[in-house]
Residue, then its C-alpha position, 0 to 999 in steps of 0.5 A: m500500500p502506498v502509505l507515504s503517497r497517502v500521508l503526503g496527499v493528506a498533508t498537501a490537502g491540509f496545507g492547501v486549506l491552510e493556504f486558502a484560509r490564511p493566504d498571508l501566511y506563506g507570503t509573509a514566511a517567504g518574505l515576499g512582501p506585505p499582504s496585498r490583493a495580488l499575493r492573496t489571489l496567488h496564495h488562494t490559487l495555490g491553496v486550491r491547487d494544493v487541495v485538488i492534488g492532495v485529495g487526488m494523492t489520497l484517493a487515486p487508486a494505486g498505479t498509473p493514477l497515483r503516479t500521475v497526480t504525485a508527479v503533478r505534485v513534484f512538478s508543482d513543488l519544483t515550479d514553486a522552487v523556481a518562483f521562490g528562487l527568483n522572488a524571495p529576498a536573499d535572507k529567506r531564499a534558502k529556506s524557501l527552496a529547501v521547503a519546496l525542494g524537500y517536499a518535491g523530494l519526499c513526493a518523488l520518493s513516494l513514487r517508488w511505492a505508488d504501484r503497490 
């Protein structure tokens, strides 16, 4: 059973709900600037993305469906890393990159058991 994928799916959905409900939380932690309508819109969008992907990782049948949605999660984390790498201030960049790349790595690792 792909336990790691399921745990990461629940965590992803939870992060998405938090990001949607408190959009200023992640932007402030990443040092992207003061709360603004644009950042809230971005974080609402990312929150919905993460809820959808997280539910998919939690409920998708093992095999190709789970591998596909997990690959989407990895790709999403990699694009987040690029965005934070380009936009986070220097003093927050390493932490932002570590979080995004670390989560991408965990999700990529979970692909090993996604067929069971």
